[in-house]
N, C-alpha and C positions, 0 to 999 in steps of 0.2 A: 304900283299896280293895285287895283281894287281887290279886296279880299272876297273870295267866292264861298258860297255856303250851300250845302245840300242837307236835307233832313231825311234820314232813313227811318221808315216806319214799319216795324215788324209787329207780329202779334204780341211779342213779349216786351218790346222796348222801342222807344223813339229816341234817336240820338243824331247830333249834327256831325257833318264832315266839314271842316273849315280849311280852305286852301288859300295860301297867300305867302308873302315874303316877310321874313324876320318875325315870325309869329312867336318864337320862343321868348322873345323879349316882352311880349304882351300876354304871356300865358295866363297869368293871374286874372287879368281883365277878361280874357276869353272865357275862362272857367266861371267867373262871376256872372258874366252876361248870360251864360247858359245854365245858371243855377246849380253848379256843381260845387258842393261844399265838403270839406273834410278838415280834420285837425292835423293829421300827420300823413305823410306819403312815403312810399317805398319805390325808388327809381331803379328799374332794371335797365342798365345802360350797356349797349354794345361797346366793347373796348375800342372799336375803331371810330366812334363818334368823337370829333374834335372837342377838346376841353372847353373851348369858348362857348359852345352850345350848352354844355352842362352848367357852366357858370351863369349863362343867361337864364336858364331854368331855375337855378338856385336863387338867383337875385330876384326873379319874378315871384318866387314862392317864399320870400323871406319871412312872411308872417305865419308860415307853417313849419312844422318839424319835418326835416327832410333826411331820409337815409338813402344811401347810394350803394348799389350792388353792381359791380362791373362784371359783365358776362362775355365770355369768349364765344361769340356767335358763329357756329358752323354746323353743318348738318349732323356731324357726329356727336355734337354736344346738345342737339335737340332731342333730349332723352329724359327718362324718369329721374335720373340722378340730378340733373340740373333743376328739374321741377322740385324735387325733394329739398335741395339746397335753399331755394327761394322760400318754400313753405317753412322750413326750419328757422330761417332768419325772421320771417314774419311772426312766428310764434315767440321767438326769443325777445323780440321788440314789443311784444304784447299788442299787436295790431288788432283792431276790431273791424266788424263789417262796415262801420261808418267811416273807416279810414280808406286809403286809396293806394292802389298799385299802378304805377305809370311805366309803360314800356317806352324806351327811347332807343330805337334801332330799326333794323330791317325786319323782314318777314319771320326769320328764325327767332329773333328776340320777341317779337309780338306774339307768335304762336306759342312759344314756351312760357312766357310770363302770363299770357292770357289764359292758358290752361291752368297754371298755378292759381291765378285769380279766381277761376271757376271752382276750384277745389277748396280754397281756404275758407273755412267756416261756411261752406256751401255757397260761397260767392261774396267777394269783396269788390268795391268800386274799382273799375278798370278804365284807365285812360290810355289811348294808343297814340304815340307820336312817331309815325313812321319816318325813317330818315333816308330811305332809298326810293328811287322811282318805282321799282317793282312793288314795294310794300305800300306806297302811296296810292297806287292804282288798283291794287288787288288784295293782298292778304289782310290789310287793315280794315277792310270792309266786309261785313257779312257774318262775323262772329265765329268763324271756324278757328278753333285752337287745337293744338295737339303736339305729339312727339313721334319720332321715328323709332322703329325697332329693327331687329335683324331680319324680320320678315318683309319689311318694306316701309315706305314713306307715309307718315300721317295716319297710321292704322289705329292709333290710340288717341282719343281726344274728345272734345265736347263742343257744343254750340254755345257760345257765351258772348253776348254783344257788349261792346264798350259803352261807356257813358258819353264819350266824344272821341273823334279822330281829329288830330291837329296836324295837317300836312304843310310843313314849312318848306317852301321851295329853296330856301337858302342852303339847306343841307345838300341839295343836289349839286351845288357849285363845287363841293369838295370831293365829288366822286369821280373815279376814272371813267373814261368813255365806255369801257366794257360793261360797267354797272348800269350806265344809262341805256345801252342797247338791251340789256337784260329786262329792264322795266318796259322798254318799248315793245318787247315781245308780247307782254300782256295787254298793252294798249291796242296793238294790232289784232290780237285775238278777239277783244271786245268788239272792235269795228267789224271784223269778218262775220261774227255770229249775229250781230244785231243792227248794224247801221251802215248802209252802203255809202251814204253821203259823208259820214265820218271817215270811212276808208278812203274816199277820194280826197278829203282834206289831208289825211296822212300822206297819201301818195304825192300830193302837191307840195306840202310844207314839211316833208320829212327832215330836211337839213336844218331848218330853223328850230324844229322840235329838239333834235339831238344836240344842237348848239345851245339849248336852254334859253332861247330868246323869250323873254318874260311873257308876252302876250300869247305866244304859240304853245309853250310848255304848259302854262296855266290852263289854256283851253283844252289841251290834250288830256291833262289830268282830270279836269272837270267832266268832260264828256265821257271819259272812260269810267270814272266813278259813277256817273249817272246811269250808265248801262248796267253795271254790276248792281247798283242800288235797286233799280227797277226789277231785276230778276230776283234778287234776295227778298224783296218785299212780297213778291208773289209766292215764293217757295223757300222759306227760311231754312227748313231742315233737309233740303235736297231730296225730296220725294219724287220730283218730276222735273219741272222746267229748269231748276238750278243746275241740273246735270249738264246743260249746254256750256256752263262755265268751265267744264273739264275738257273742252275742245283742245285736242293735242296733248293733253296731260297724261292719258293712259300710257302712251308711248314715252312721253317725257319722264315720268316718274320711274318707269322701268329702265330707261337709259341711265338716269342718275344712280339708281340702286345697283345696276350692273357694274358701274364704275366705282362702287363703294363710296359714293358722294365725293369723288375726287374734285379738287379745285380746277382740274383740267377742263371740267364741264360744269358750269354753275346752273342754277335752276332756270334762269331766264333763257340761257342758250339752249338748254334742254327743251324748253317750251317751244322755241322757234324750230328746233329740229323736229319736235313732235308735231307741230303744225304742218311743216313740210311733208312729213310722213303721212299724216292723216288726209291731207289734200290729195296726195298721190293715190292713196287707197281709195278715196272717194271717186277720183277720176277713173281709176282702173276698174272700179265696180259700176261704171257708167251712171253714177249718181250726180257727179259734178261735171258740167259741160266744159269743153276745152277752152272756150273763150275766158271764162271766169277763173279757171284753173291757172291759165297763163297770166292773167291780170295780177293775181296774188303772188304767184311764184316769181314773176318778173320784178315785182316790188321788192321781194325778199332778196333776190339775186343782185339786182342793179345797185342796191344800197349796201351790199356786202354785210348782211345782217348775221350770217352764220357760216360756219364751215360745213363741209359735207359729212353725212353720217359715217362715211367710209374712213374719215379721219379718226374715228373713235372705235368702230366695230368692224369685224369681219363676219363672214357666214358662220364660222364656228361659234360665235357669240350669241347666235339667235336663240338657242335653247335656254340660255341664262336669262336673256331679255324676257322670253315668254314665261319663265318661272315667276317673275315679278308681276307680269301682266295678269296672270291667273289669280294672283293674290290681291289684286286691286279691289278696294272696298266697294266699288260700284257694281261688281259682278254679283248676280243673283243666281247663277247656275254654273254649270261646268264650262259654259261658253264665255268668251271675253266680250264685254260690252264697250262699244265705242260711240263717240259723238262724231258723226260725219257731216259733210256739207253738201247741200243740194244747190244752193246759190248763196251769194253774199247776203247775209241777213236771214238766212233760212237754214239753221242747223237741224240735224235729225239725231235725237238721242235714243238710248236703249237699242242700238243696232248691234245685234249679237252675232258673233262669228266663232267658228270652232278654232281651237288651238292650231290644228293642222292648216286651216285656211290662212291664218295670219303668219304661220311659220313659212309657208310657201311664198307669200307676198314679201316678207322681210328678206328672205334669201335672194329673191329676184331683185328687190329694191337695192340691196347692198352690192349687187353685181353691176348696177348701172353707174 
């Protein structure tokens, strides 16, 4: 398969996203072609990444001094302590700003190591090698880094763009189907908010995408990245348009936090549940018409993309969910800000509703 490439251009930085197969074996050449130079590098590697990929990277970077830090990537370890461990090791190894930190893992690894990279000597070179479908189509693009706290998800962080994103689809072959579905949730989100033709492509080729058929999975990743790239280029710091990328996430993050980031509900599954919730909210508020509401929800249901919200929560849990929604970083007032949908390709952001309004909705939604 041909290697695909996008160039992200923000006010602060221009960097490539490279998408293809077996890219870890060619990493040194990819970096050289994109004029990314360094003497030594520090790899933060998710402990679940198969050793053969780490070996490929080490072999490709044999002309560089390579240090490896194995990271136990989960939402509970996405915290200040993990960032401090990385910073401490960088200092002990006497890294400079001309050296490089490379993340090899999913979104948690990328967010945590990217945040550390932004802090170390006020910014060290950062390369992101996302290993999950979720991170390849979402978290690796746009420069959002950060950690969780007891108050909620991603409330502490920075905007810090990588030098390059290298998305090797070979990693995806090692993932369980549950992880592929998680990534698909973000692909679906991008189609819903920005590209109706892409949604029709997903609706038609869903099985081939989830089976990781090369031509179809590469196209899905490329188109999804292109949507996020176009939004980020227009609004890097999320002052306006970029808020549409949070479609479904205000509910999703609250669901995750309410379950104390349990493995019973991972991020991608929470996003799909969040999308279903906000679609229903948009429909109930007469913003989204029934035809398009059913078109999207039928796609989710017929492909068995998620369980029901009732599998995780009851009416008694609504106050807890709301407590996390209130703390969401996108809120600018006592009200809760949501991204709703008018039609496929036309989201509405900064839609504010009272806590009571959303509480009544959630209680009714959980009864259905």
